[in-house]
N, CA, C and O atoms as CSV, one atom per row, in Angstrom:
chain,resi,resn,atom,element,x,y,z
A,1,MET,N,N,-26.195,-54.424,33.179
A,1,MET,CA,C,-25.641,-54.599,31.867
A,1,MET,C,C,-26.115,-53.519,30.910
A,1,MET,O,O,-27.258,-53.066,30.971
A,2,ARG,N,N,-25.252,-53.137,30.065
A,2,ARG,CA,C,-25.628,-52.119,29.090
A,2,ARG,C,C,-26.088,-52.761,27.810
A,2,ARG,O,O,-25.648,-53.843,27.421
A,3,THR,N,N,-26.998,-52.046,27.167
A,3,THR,CA,C,-27.392,-52.486,25.838
A,3,THR,C,C,-26.822,-51.519,24.823
A,3,THR,O,O,-26.713,-50.320,25.078
A,4,LEU,N,N,-26.464,-52.050,23.677
A,4,LEU,CA,C,-25.819,-51.220,22.681
A,4,LEU,C,C,-26.748,-50.166,22.091
A,4,LEU,O,O,-26.269,-49.089,21.734
A,5,GLY,N,N,-27.985,-50.403,21.975
A,5,GLY,CA,C,-28.910,-49.472,21.360
A,5,GLY,C,C,-29.184,-48.244,22.216
A,5,GLY,O,O,-29.503,-47.194,21.661
A,6,LYS,N,N,-29.076,-48.319,23.524
A,6,LYS,CA,C,-29.414,-47.208,24.396
A,6,LYS,C,C,-28.210,-46.357,24.778
A,6,LYS,O,O,-28.397,-45.319,25.412
A,7,ALA,N,N,-27.004,-46.736,24.433
A,7,ALA,CA,C,-25.805,-46.010,24.841
A,7,ALA,C,C,-25.388,-44.932,23.843
A,7,ALA,O,O,-24.272,-44.423,23.952
A,8,LYS,N,N,-26.223,-44.562,22.884
A,8,LYS,CA,C,-25.863,-43.549,21.887
A,8,LYS,C,C,-25.818,-42.169,22.521
A,8,LYS,O,O,-26.752,-41.754,23.206
A,9,LYS,N,N,-24.714,-41.465,22.282
A,9,LYS,CA,C,-24.594,-40.081,22.704
A,9,LYS,C,C,-23.872,-39.327,21.596
A,9,LYS,O,O,-23.098,-39.913,20.839
A,10,GLY,N,N,-24.130,-38.018,21.505
A,10,GLY,CA,C,-23.488,-37.193,20.486
A,10,GLY,C,C,-24.485,-36.229,19.879
A,10,GLY,O,O,-25.621,-36.119,20.341
A,11,ILE,N,N,-24.051,-35.531,18.839
A,11,ILE,CA,C,-24.943,-34.573,18.201
A,11,ILE,C,C,-25.679,-35.252,17.060
A,11,ILE,O,O,-25.225,-36.248,16.496
A,12,SER,N,N,-26.797,-34.693,16.750
A,12,SER,CA,C,-27.593,-35.310,15.689
A,12,SER,C,C,-26.946,-35.054,14.329
A,12,SER,O,O,-26.196,-34.089,14.186
A,13,PRO,N,N,-27.211,-35.879,13.345
A,13,PRO,CA,C,-26.636,-35.690,12.012
A,13,PRO,C,C,-27.035,-34.363,11.373
A,13,PRO,O,O,-26.266,-33.806,10.590
A,14,VAL,N,N,-28.209,-33.852,11.686
A,14,VAL,CA,C,-28.656,-32.573,11.112
A,14,VAL,C,C,-27.789,-31.429,11.644
A,14,VAL,O,O,-27.361,-30.568,10.875
A,15,ILE,N,N,-27.530,-31.415,12.940
A,15,ILE,CA,C,-26.698,-30.373,13.536
A,15,ILE,C,C,-25.270,-30.469,13.001
A,15,ILE,O,O,-24.655,-29.447,12.695
A,16,ALA,N,N,-24.742,-31.675,12.887
A,16,ALA,CA,C,-23.390,-31.862,12.350
A,16,ALA,C,C,-23.291,-31.341,10.921
A,16,ALA,O,O,-22.288,-30.727,10.558
A,17,THR,N,N,-24.299,-31.573,10.120
A,17,THR,CA,C,-24.317,-31.088,8.736
A,17,THR,C,C,-24.349,-29.563,8.696
A,17,THR,O,O,-23.640,-28.958,7.891
A,18,ILE,N,N,-25.152,-28.933,9.542
A,18,ILE,CA,C,-25.230,-27.474,9.579
A,18,ILE,C,C,-23.885,-26.868,9.996
A,18,ILE,O,O,-23.464,-25.858,9.432
A,19,ILE,N,N,-23.217,-27.469,10.965
A,19,ILE,CA,C,-21.910,-26.981,11.411
A,19,ILE,C,C,-20.881,-27.091,10.287
A,19,ILE,O,O,-20.113,-26.156,10.060
A,20,LEU,N,N,-20.860,-28.209,9.589
A,20,LEU,CA,C,-19.906,-28.382,8.487
A,20,LEU,C,C,-20.163,-27.382,7.359
A,20,LEU,O,O,-19.215,-26.841,6.789
A,21,ILE,N,N,-21.426,-27.131,7.031
A,21,ILE,CA,C,-21.752,-26.155,5.984
A,21,ILE,C,C,-21.320,-24.751,6.421
A,21,ILE,O,O,-20.785,-23.999,5.607
A,22,ALA,N,N,-21.538,-24.387,7.677
A,22,ALA,CA,C,-21.149,-23.070,8.187
A,22,ALA,C,C,-19.631,-22.889,8.126
A,22,ALA,O,O,-19.145,-21.830,7.727
A,23,ILE,N,N,-18.893,-23.911,8.516
A,23,ILE,CA,C,-17.427,-23.837,8.457
A,23,ILE,C,C,-16.957,-23.689,7.017
A,23,ILE,O,O,-16.038,-22.914,6.750
A,24,THR,N,N,-17.561,-24.407,6.093
A,24,THR,CA,C,-17.200,-24.318,4.678
A,24,THR,C,C,-17.469,-22.917,4.133
A,24,THR,O,O,-16.658,-22.386,3.374
A,25,ILE,N,N,-18.579,-22.320,4.504
A,25,ILE,CA,C,-18.896,-20.966,4.032
A,25,ILE,C,C,-17.897,-19.949,4.578
A,25,ILE,O,O,-17.451,-19.071,3.840
A,26,VAL,N,N,-17.541,-20.052,5.852
A,26,VAL,CA,C,-16.565,-19.130,6.440
A,26,VAL,C,C,-15.218,-19.249,5.739
A,26,VAL,O,O,-14.590,-18.232,5.446
A,27,ILE,N,N,-14.765,-20.454,5.467
A,27,ILE,CA,C,-13.489,-20.650,4.772
A,27,ILE,C,C,-13.559,-20.092,3.352
A,27,ILE,O,O,-12.605,-19.468,2.887
A,28,ALA,N,N,-14.677,-20.310,2.660
A,28,ALA,CA,C,-14.821,-19.782,1.296
A,28,ALA,C,C,-14.795,-18.262,1.281
A,28,ALA,O,O,-14.200,-17.673,0.379
A,29,ILE,N,N,-15.422,-17.611,2.253
A,29,ILE,CA,C,-15.398,-16.144,2.330
A,29,ILE,C,C,-13.981,-15.640,2.607
A,29,ILE,O,O,-13.548,-14.657,2.007
A,30,ALA,N,N,-13.263,-16.297,3.502
A,30,ALA,CA,C,-11.892,-15.885,3.806
A,30,ALA,C,C,-10.982,-16.014,2.592
A,30,ALA,O,O,-10.174,-15.122,2.331
A,31,VAL,N,N,-11.098,-17.101,1.853
A,31,VAL,CA,C,-10.280,-17.297,0.648
A,31,VAL,C,C,-10.639,-16.262,-0.415
A,31,VAL,O,O,-9.746,-15.702,-1.052
A,32,ALA,N,N,-11.923,-16.000,-0.618
A,32,ALA,CA,C,-12.346,-15.007,-1.611
A,32,ALA,C,C,-11.846,-13.613,-1.233
A,32,ALA,O,O,-11.405,-12.858,-2.100
A,33,ALA,N,N,-11.910,-13.271,0.044
A,33,ALA,CA,C,-11.432,-11.964,0.488
A,33,ALA,C,C,-9.936,-11.834,0.247
A,33,ALA,O,O,-9.472,-10.775,-0.176
A,34,TRP,N,N,-9.182,-12.879,0.505
A,34,TRP,CA,C,-7.743,-12.837,0.282
A,34,TRP,C,C,-7.430,-12.723,-1.207
A,34,TRP,O,O,-6.573,-11.929,-1.593
A,35,VAL,N,N,-8.102,-13.494,-2.041
A,35,VAL,CA,C,-7.848,-13.496,-3.483
A,35,VAL,C,C,-8.220,-12.154,-4.107
A,35,VAL,O,O,-7.480,-11.644,-4.949
A,36,PHE,N,N,-9.332,-11.584,-3.717
A,36,PHE,CA,C,-9.794,-10.352,-4.334
A,36,PHE,C,C,-9.296,-9.106,-3.619
A,36,PHE,O,O,-9.692,-7.998,-3.982
A,37,GLY,N,N,-8.445,-9.251,-2.622
A,37,GLY,CA,C,-7.783,-8.112,-2.005
A,37,GLY,C,C,-8.632,-7.283,-1.069
A,37,GLY,O,O,-8.373,-6.091,-0.904
A,38,LEU,N,N,-9.633,-7.873,-0.454
A,38,LEU,CA,C,-10.438,-7.110,0.499
A,38,LEU,C,C,-9.646,-6.729,1.736
A,38,LEU,O,O,-9.996,-5.786,2.446
A,39,PHE,N,N,-8.570,-7.473,1.989
A,39,PHE,CA,C,-7.736,-7.174,3.142
A,39,PHE,C,C,-6.452,-6.474,2.718
A,39,PHE,O,O,-5.417,-6.664,3.355
A,40,LYS,N,N,-6.491,-5.679,1.671
A,40,LYS,CA,C,-5.299,-5.022,1.132
A,40,LYS,C,C,-4.613,-4.139,2.163
A,40,LYS,O,O,-3.384,-4.078,2.202
A,41,SER,N,N,-5.384,-3.459,2.993
A,41,SER,CA,C,-4.788,-2.551,3.954
A,41,SER,C,C,-3.954,-3.295,4.999
A,41,SER,O,O,-3.113,-2.681,5.656
A,42,TYR,N,N,-4.167,-4.592,5.166
A,42,TYR,CA,C,-3.414,-5.363,6.131
A,42,TYR,C,C,-2.272,-6.153,5.496
A,42,TYR,O,O,-1.543,-6.853,6.199
A,43,SER,N,N,-2.111,-6.052,4.201
A,43,SER,CA,C,-1.123,-6.881,3.527
A,43,SER,C,C,0.291,-6.343,3.662
A,43,SER,O,O,1.244,-7.088,3.431
A,44,GLY,N,N,0.466,-5.075,4.027
A,44,GLY,CA,C,1.792,-4.528,4.223
A,44,GLY,C,C,2.471,-4.060,2.955
A,44,GLY,O,O,3.610,-3.597,3.022
A,45,THR,N,N,1.847,-4.155,1.831
A,45,THR,CA,C,2.453,-3.677,0.614
A,45,THR,C,C,2.193,-2.199,0.450
A,45,THR,O,O,1.187,-1.675,0.928
A,46,ASN,N,N,3.089,-1.542,-0.218
A,46,ASN,CA,C,2.971,-0.112,-0.408
A,46,ASN,C,C,2.755,0.179,-1.881
A,46,ASN,O,O,3.431,-0.391,-2.737
A,47,ALA,N,N,1.810,1.069,-2.180
A,47,ALA,CA,C,1.498,1.406,-3.566
A,47,ALA,C,C,2.520,2.372,-4.154
A,47,ALA,O,O,2.585,2.525,-5.373
A,48,VAL,N,N,3.317,3.025,-3.313
A,48,VAL,CA,C,4.315,3.982,-3.785
A,48,VAL,C,C,5.682,3.312,-3.734
A,48,VAL,O,O,6.079,2.765,-2.705
A,49,THR,N,N,6.395,3.362,-4.856
A,49,THR,CA,C,7.721,2.749,-4.936
A,49,THR,C,C,8.706,3.717,-5.579
A,49,THR,O,O,8.311,4.690,-6.221
A,50,VAL,N,N,9.982,3.439,-5.398
A,50,VAL,CA,C,11.045,4.205,-6.049
A,50,VAL,C,C,11.340,3.558,-7.389
A,50,VAL,O,O,11.532,2.345,-7.469
A,51,VAL,N,N,11.378,4.367,-8.443
A,51,VAL,CA,C,11.756,3.867,-9.768
A,51,VAL,C,C,13.281,3.914,-9.814
A,51,VAL,O,O,13.881,4.957,-10.075
A,52,SER,N,N,13.892,2.755,-9.554
A,52,SER,CA,C,15.344,2.719,-9.386
A,52,SER,C,C,16.102,3.059,-10.668
A,52,SER,O,O,17.196,3.619,-10.599
A,53,GLY,N,N,15.553,2.737,-11.820
A,53,GLY,CA,C,16.240,3.030,-13.077
A,53,GLY,C,C,16.311,4.514,-13.399
A,53,GLY,O,O,17.159,4.936,-14.185
A,54,LEU,N,N,15.436,5.307,-12.805
A,54,LEU,CA,C,15.404,6.749,-13.067
A,54,LEU,C,C,15.938,7.570,-11.897
A,54,LEU,O,O,16.106,8.782,-12.026
A,55,SER,N,N,16.205,6.943,-10.777
A,55,SER,CA,C,16.682,7.642,-9.586
A,55,SER,C,C,18.196,7.570,-9.513
A,55,SER,O,O,18.797,6.558,-9.876
A,56,SER,N,N,18.822,8.667,-9.035
A,56,SER,CA,C,20.281,8.697,-8.953
A,56,SER,C,C,20.732,9.715,-7.923
A,56,SER,O,O,19.980,10.606,-7.529
A,57,CYS,N,N,21.972,9.564,-7.498
A,57,CYS,CA,C,22.611,10.527,-6.605
A,57,CYS,C,C,23.948,10.905,-7.226
A,57,CYS,O,O,24.734,10.040,-7.612
A,58,SER,N,N,24.195,12.200,-7.315
A,58,SER,CA,C,25.406,12.684,-7.968
A,58,SER,C,C,26.191,13.585,-7.024
A,58,SER,O,O,25.662,14.550,-6.473
A,59,SER,N,N,27.448,13.252,-6.855
A,59,SER,CA,C,28.309,14.076,-6.002
A,59,SER,C,C,28.794,15.316,-6.751
A,59,SER,O,O,29.218,16.284,-6.121
A,60,SER,N,N,28.738,15.303,-8.080
A,60,SER,CA,C,29.239,16.439,-8.859
A,60,SER,C,C,28.252,17.602,-8.902
A,60,SER,O,O,28.651,18.725,-9.211
A,61,SER,N,N,26.990,17.369,-8.603
A,61,SER,CA,C,25.999,18.447,-8.637
A,61,SER,C,C,25.569,18.792,-7.213
A,61,SER,O,O,24.404,18.637,-6.845
A,62,ASN,N,N,26.536,19.264,-6.419
A,62,ASN,CA,C,26.294,19.677,-5.032
A,62,ASN,C,C,25.716,18.558,-4.170
A,62,ASN,O,O,24.903,18.818,-3.283
A,63,SER,N,N,26.119,17.350,-4.416
A,63,SER,CA,C,25.673,16.192,-3.630
A,63,SER,C,C,24.161,16.165,-3.488
A,63,SER,O,O,23.625,16.315,-2.390
A,64,GLN,N,N,23.485,15.974,-4.605
A,64,GLN,CA,C,22.025,15.892,-4.554
A,64,GLN,C,C,21.552,14.574,-5.144
A,64,GLN,O,O,22.195,13.990,-6.015
A,65,CYS,N,N,20.419,14.128,-4.648
A,65,CYS,CA,C,19.798,12.898,-5.137
A,65,CYS,C,C,18.497,13.254,-5.824
A,65,CYS,O,O,17.695,14.026,-5.298
A,66,THR,N,N,18.292,12.689,-6.996
A,66,THR,CA,C,17.046,12.832,-7.734
A,66,THR,C,C,16.318,11.501,-7.628
A,66,THR,O,O,16.797,10.482,-8.125
A,67,ILE,N,N,15.158,11.515,-6.980
A,67,ILE,CA,C,14.405,10.290,-6.723
A,67,ILE,C,C,13.079,10.369,-7.473
A,67,ILE,O,O,12.342,11.347,-7.342
A,68,VAL,N,N,12.778,9.334,-8.262
A,68,VAL,CA,C,11.513,9.262,-8.983
A,68,VAL,C,C,10.622,8.263,-8.255
A,68,VAL,O,O,10.984,7.102,-8.063
A,69,LEU,N,N,9.442,8.747,-7.854
A,69,LEU,CA,C,8.474,7.912,-7.144
A,69,LEU,C,C,7.325,7.563,-8.070
A,69,LEU,O,O,6.879,8.396,-8.859
A,70,SER,N,N,6.847,6.334,-7.973
A,70,SER,CA,C,5.699,5.879,-8.753
A,70,SER,C,C,4.593,5.482,-7.792
A,70,SER,O,O,4.812,4.692,-6.874
A,71,ASN,N,N,3.400,6.034,-8.007
A,71,ASN,CA,C,2.248,5.735,-7.159
A,71,ASN,C,C,1.253,4.910,-7.958
A,71,ASN,O,O,0.595,5.428,-8.861
A,72,GLN,N,N,1.140,3.632,-7.633
A,72,GLN,CA,C,0.195,2.744,-8.314
A,72,GLN,C,C,-1.101,2.595,-7.544
A,72,GLN,O,O,-1.959,1.796,-7.920
A,73,GLY,N,N,-1.253,3.359,-6.465
A,73,GLY,CA,C,-2.452,3.281,-5.649
A,73,GLY,C,C,-3.558,4.178,-6.166
A,73,GLY,O,O,-3.388,4.871,-7.169
A,74,GLY,N,N,-4.676,4.165,-5.489
A,74,GLY,CA,C,-5.831,4.945,-5.890
A,74,GLY,C,C,-5.887,6.323,-5.270
A,74,GLY,O,O,-6.740,7.128,-5.646
A,75,ASN,N,N,-4.993,6.625,-4.318
A,75,ASN,CA,C,-5.007,7.917,-3.642
A,75,ASN,C,C,-3.660,8.616,-3.816
A,75,ASN,O,O,-2.617,7.968,-3.898
A,76,SER,N,N,-3.698,9.944,-3.871
A,76,SER,CA,C,-2.448,10.686,-3.938
A,76,SER,C,C,-1.795,10.694,-2.559
A,76,SER,O,O,-2.482,10.623,-1.540
A,77,VAL,N,N,-0.476,10.779,-2.531
A,77,VAL,CA,C,0.284,10.833,-1.290
A,77,VAL,C,C,1.260,12.009,-1.372
A,77,VAL,O,O,1.613,12.467,-2.458
A,78,THR,N,N,1.678,12.478,-0.217
A,78,THR,CA,C,2.613,13.593,-0.148
A,78,THR,C,C,3.856,13.152,0.609
A,78,THR,O,O,3.766,12.480,1.636
A,79,VAL,N,N,5.021,13.537,0.090
A,79,VAL,CA,C,6.289,13.265,0.764
A,79,VAL,C,C,6.427,14.301,1.877
A,79,VAL,O,O,6.389,15.504,1.618
A,80,ILE,N,N,6.586,13.833,3.115
A,80,ILE,CA,C,6.669,14.758,4.242
A,80,ILE,C,C,8.062,14.826,4.859
A,80,ILE,O,O,8.326,15.686,5.699
A,81,GLY,N,N,8.951,13.929,4.451
A,81,GLY,CA,C,10.301,13.956,4.996
A,81,GLY,C,C,11.179,12.937,4.305
A,81,GLY,O,O,10.698,12.008,3.655
A,82,ALA,N,N,12.498,13.134,4.462
A,82,ALA,CA,C,13.451,12.196,3.872
A,82,ALA,C,C,14.750,12.241,4.659
A,82,ALA,O,O,15.071,13.233,5.314
A,83,SER,N,N,15.485,11.147,4.579
A,83,SER,CA,C,16.800,11.105,5.210
A,83,SER,C,C,17.741,10.274,4.348
A,83,SER,O,O,17.325,9.354,3.643
A,84,ILE,N,N,19.019,10.624,4.424
A,84,ILE,CA,C,20.073,9.863,3.753
A,84,ILE,C,C,21.018,9.387,4.843
A,84,ILE,O,O,21.572,10.202,5.581
A,85,ASN,N,N,21.206,8.089,4.951
A,85,ASN,CA,C,22.037,7.467,5.985
A,85,ASN,C,C,21.671,7.974,7.376
A,85,ASN,O,O,22.544,8.190,8.216
A,86,GLY,N,N,20.367,8.163,7.613
A,86,GLY,CA,C,19.884,8.566,8.921
A,86,GLY,C,C,19.901,10.060,9.196
A,86,GLY,O,O,19.484,10.487,10.273
A,87,VAL,N,N,20.376,10.870,8.243
A,87,VAL,CA,C,20.439,12.318,8.420
A,87,VAL,C,C,19.302,12.963,7.632
A,87,VAL,O,O,19.162,12.720,6.434
A,88,SER,N,N,18.491,13.784,8.297
A,88,SER,CA,C,17.395,14.470,7.610
A,88,SER,C,C,17.943,15.405,6.546
A,88,SER,O,O,18.951,16.082,6.749
A,89,VAL,N,N,17.257,15.431,5.404
A,89,VAL,CA,C,17.693,16.262,4.286
A,89,VAL,C,C,16.553,17.154,3.816
A,89,VAL,O,O,15.395,16.953,4.183
A,90,SER,N,N,16.905,18.152,2.990
A,90,SER,CA,C,15.914,19.066,2.435
A,90,SER,C,C,15.250,18.446,1.226
A,90,SER,O,O,15.867,17.686,0.479
A,91,LEU,N,N,13.963,18.784,1.040
A,91,LEU,CA,C,13.169,18.262,-0.074
A,91,LEU,C,C,12.805,19.392,-1.020
A,91,LEU,O,O,12.534,20.514,-0.594
A,92,SER,N,N,12.802,19.082,-2.310
A,92,SER,CA,C,12.254,20.002,-3.307
A,92,SER,C,C,11.715,19.166,-4.457
A,92,SER,O,O,11.901,17.949,-4.494
A,93,GLY,N,N,11.055,19.821,-5.383
A,93,GLY,CA,C,10.446,19.103,-6.504
A,93,GLY,C,C,8.968,18.883,-6.255
A,93,GLY,O,O,8.351,19.595,-5.463
A,94,THR,N,N,8.402,17.897,-6.931
A,94,THR,CA,C,6.981,17.585,-6.795
A,94,THR,C,C,6.797,16.680,-5.595
A,94,THR,O,O,7.095,15.487,-5.659
A,95,LEU,N,N,6.300,17.250,-4.484
A,95,LEU,CA,C,6.187,16.483,-3.249
A,95,LEU,C,C,4.891,15.678,-3.161
A,95,LEU,O,O,4.791,14.759,-2.348
A,96,THR,N,N,3.901,16.014,-3.986
A,96,THR,CA,C,2.655,15.244,-4.011
A,96,THR,C,C,2.664,14.329,-5.227
A,96,THR,O,O,2.853,14.778,-6.357
A,97,VAL,N,N,2.459,13.048,-4.980
A,97,VAL,CA,C,2.432,12.059,-6.056
A,97,VAL,C,C,0.977,11.654,-6.259
A,97,VAL,O,O,0.385,10.994,-5.405
A,98,SER,N,N,0.406,12.048,-7.387
A,98,SER,CA,C,-0.985,11.734,-7.682
A,98,SER,C,C,-1.159,10.242,-7.922
A,98,SER,O,O,-0.193,9.525,-8.183
A,99,ALA,N,N,-2.398,9.787,-7.832
A,99,ALA,CA,C,-2.704,8.383,-8.070
A,99,ALA,C,C,-2.334,7.994,-9.495
A,99,ALA,O,O,-2.594,8.743,-10.436
A,100,ASN,N,N,-1.733,6.833,-9.649
A,100,ASN,CA,C,-1.336,6.282,-10.952
A,100,ASN,C,C,-0.439,7.226,-11.744
A,100,ASN,O,O,-0.627,7.408,-12.947
A,101,SER,N,N,0.533,7.823,-11.069
A,101,SER,CA,C,1.463,8.716,-11.767
A,101,SER,C,C,2.835,8.650,-11.103
A,101,SER,O,O,3.045,7.923,-10.133
A,102,GLN,N,N,3.766,9.435,-11.659
A,102,GLN,CA,C,5.116,9.513,-11.128
A,102,GLN,C,C,5.425,10.952,-10.750
A,102,GLN,O,O,4.829,11.886,-11.287
A,103,ALA,N,N,6.357,11.126,-9.823
A,103,ALA,CA,C,6.813,12.449,-9.429
A,103,ALA,C,C,8.294,12.371,-9.097
A,103,ALA,O,O,8.799,11.328,-8.684
A,104,THR,N,N,8.978,13.489,-9.285
A,104,THR,CA,C,10.412,13.554,-9.016
A,104,THR,C,C,10.659,14.473,-7.832
A,104,THR,O,O,10.176,15.605,-7.803
A,105,ILE,N,N,11.417,13.980,-6.849
A,105,ILE,CA,C,11.810,14.810,-5.719
A,105,ILE,C,C,13.327,14.921,-5.704
A,105,ILE,O,O,14.029,14.030,-6.181
A,106,ILE,N,N,13.822,16.016,-5.158
A,106,ILE,CA,C,15.264,16.248,-5.084
A,106,ILE,C,C,15.647,16.373,-3.618
A,106,ILE,O,O,15.045,17.143,-2.870
A,107,LEU,N,N,16.649,15.611,-3.218
A,107,LEU,CA,C,17.131,15.617,-1.850
A,107,LEU,C,C,18.478,16.307,-1.796
A,107,LEU,O,O,19.388,15.949,-2.544
A,108,THR,N,N,18.620,17.293,-0.920
A,108,THR,CA,C,19.890,18.009,-0.742
A,108,THR,C,C,20.163,18.153,0.751
A,108,THR,O,O,19.274,17.966,1.582
A,109,GLY,N,N,21.404,18.486,1.070
A,109,GLY,CA,C,21.769,18.726,2.459
A,109,GLY,C,C,22.577,17.608,3.084
A,109,GLY,O,O,22.749,17.587,4.303
A,110,TYR,N,N,23.078,16.682,2.287
A,110,TYR,CA,C,23.929,15.602,2.785
A,110,TYR,C,C,25.099,15.481,1.827
A,110,TYR,O,O,24.898,15.241,0.636
A,111,THR,N,N,26.300,15.641,2.317
A,111,THR,CA,C,27.490,15.592,1.465
A,111,THR,C,C,27.997,14.157,1.367
A,111,THR,O,O,28.139,13.457,2.370
A,112,PHE,N,N,28.264,13.739,0.133
A,112,PHE,CA,C,28.772,12.391,-0.101
A,112,PHE,C,C,29.731,12.442,-1.292
A,112,PHE,O,O,29.791,13.434,-2.017
A,113,SER,N,N,30.463,11.374,-1.473
A,113,SER,CA,C,31.412,11.301,-2.589
A,113,SER,C,C,30.995,10.169,-3.524
A,113,SER,O,O,30.195,9.307,-3.161
A,114,ALA,N,N,31.544,10.187,-4.717
A,114,ALA,CA,C,31.233,9.152,-5.711
A,114,ALA,C,C,31.603,7.783,-5.160
A,114,ALA,O,O,32.648,7.612,-4.534
A,115,GLY,N,N,30.740,6.825,-5.401
A,115,GLY,CA,C,30.969,5.463,-4.938
A,115,GLY,C,C,30.381,5.174,-3.566
A,115,GLY,O,O,30.367,4.024,-3.129
A,116,ALA,N,N,29.901,6.196,-2.889
A,116,ALA,CA,C,29.313,5.999,-1.557
A,116,ALA,C,C,27.957,5.302,-1.679
A,116,ALA,O,O,27.180,5.589,-2.590
A,117,THR,N,N,27.686,4.391,-0.759
A,117,THR,CA,C,26.388,3.730,-0.708
A,117,THR,C,C,25.471,4.546,0.188
A,117,THR,O,O,25.782,4.792,1.353
A,118,LEU,N,N,24.339,4.965,-0.363
A,118,LEU,CA,C,23.415,5.836,0.352
A,118,LEU,C,C,22.115,5.092,0.643
A,118,LEU,O,O,21.450,4.592,-0.264
A,119,ASN,N,N,21.771,5.031,1.920
A,119,ASN,CA,C,20.512,4.429,2.343
A,119,ASN,C,C,19.501,5.562,2.488
A,119,ASN,O,O,19.615,6.392,3.390
A,120,ILE,N,N,18.516,5.593,1.601
A,120,ILE,CA,C,17.563,6.698,1.545
A,120,ILE,C,C,16.217,6.226,2.064
A,120,ILE,O,O,15.708,5.183,1.651
A,121,GLN,N,N,15.642,7.009,2.978
A,121,GLN,CA,C,14.308,6.737,3.504
A,121,GLN,C,C,13.423,7.942,3.222
A,121,GLN,O,O,13.802,9.086,3.474
A,122,ILE,N,N,12.231,7.660,2.692
A,122,ILE,CA,C,11.276,8.705,2.342
A,122,ILE,C,C,9.990,8.450,3.120
A,122,ILE,O,O,9.404,7.371,3.031
A,123,ALA,N,N,9.551,9.462,3.893
A,123,ALA,CA,C,8.336,9.343,4.694
A,123,ALA,C,C,7.162,9.960,3.936
A,123,ALA,O,O,7.275,11.043,3.362
A,124,LEU,N,N,6.029,9.247,3.946
A,124,LEU,CA,C,4.817,9.712,3.269
A,124,LEU,C,C,3.755,10.083,4.291
A,124,LEU,O,O,3.801,9.639,5.438
A,125,ASN,N,N,2.791,10.908,3.862
A,125,ASN,CA,C,1.742,11.365,4.771
A,125,ASN,C,C,0.773,10.256,5.177
A,125,ASN,O,O,0.000,10.439,6.118
A,126,ASN,N,N,0.794,9.109,4.493
A,126,ASN,CA,C,-0.084,7.997,4.873
A,126,ASN,C,C,0.565,7.087,5.922
A,126,ASN,O,O,0.014,6.041,6.263
A,127,GLY,N,N,1.725,7.484,6.428
A,127,GLY,CA,C,2.406,6.710,7.457
A,127,GLY,C,C,3.430,5.723,6.923
A,127,GLY,O,O,4.176,5.129,7.701
A,128,ALA,N,N,3.480,5.539,5.619
A,128,ALA,CA,C,4.421,4.589,5.022
A,128,ALA,C,C,5.814,5.212,4.903
A,128,ALA,O,O,5.961,6.429,4.792
A,129,THR,N,N,6.813,4.361,4.929
A,129,THR,CA,C,8.192,4.784,4.707
A,129,THR,C,C,8.765,3.932,3.586
A,129,THR,O,O,8.698,2.703,3.624
A,130,ILE,N,N,9.331,4.606,2.583
A,130,ILE,CA,C,9.945,3.903,1.459
A,130,ILE,C,C,11.461,3.934,1.678
A,130,ILE,O,O,12.026,4.983,1.989
A,131,THR,N,N,12.102,2.799,1.516
A,131,THR,CA,C,13.546,2.709,1.692
A,131,THR,C,C,14.177,2.211,0.395
A,131,THR,O,O,13.684,1.272,-0.230
A,132,THR,N,N,15.264,2.850,0.007
A,132,THR,CA,C,16.011,2.405,-1.161
A,132,THR,C,C,17.489,2.659,-0.927
A,132,THR,O,O,17.862,3.489,-0.098
A,133,THR,N,N,18.320,1.947,-1.657
A,133,THR,CA,C,19.769,2.130,-1.560
A,133,THR,C,C,20.288,2.489,-2.950
A,133,THR,O,O,19.975,1.830,-3.941
A,134,ILE,N,N,21.094,3.558,-2.994
A,134,ILE,CA,C,21.657,4.033,-4.261
A,134,ILE,C,C,23.150,4.234,-4.051
A,134,ILE,O,O,23.582,4.746,-3.018
A,135,VAL,N,N,23.933,3.821,-5.048
A,135,VAL,CA,C,25.369,4.081,-5.044
A,135,VAL,C,C,25.600,5.387,-5.795
A,135,VAL,O,O,25.212,5.525,-6.955
A,136,ALA,N,N,26.232,6.336,-5.125
A,136,ALA,CA,C,26.426,7.670,-5.715
A,136,ALA,C,C,27.409,7.624,-6.865
A,136,ALA,O,O,28.343,6.823,-6.889
A,137,SER,N,N,27.167,8.513,-7.819
A,137,SER,CA,C,28.091,8.625,-8.971
A,137,SER,C,C,28.832,9.935,-8.911
A,137,SER,O,O,29.653,10.221,-9.784
């Protein structure tokens, strides 16, 4: 016959308390890191964006696109390539966008007409690709 007092098995209350405190600390560190952006490099957001209100493509000026880039990051980036509707185009203008500033690049080498929808991709030296769509005027 078994007695109830001798059949106890499990972990001691002290060990259980230490495990719970350790789990709580790990969760608190993970939440703090997420809130304060310690994992920013893994978030997938890009600090460089296209300023759509200032960017345009005009068929009347030799089919060129004027793209304004804004860099809200802490490091400067350089534009290393661009394409319009999958076709590589020539770059001119300010190709390096300093930290916390704007720069204007000009894309040429792709013929389009007014009203055409242009899918523009801009490659940066940090490995990021910026995509925007502009309707030509």
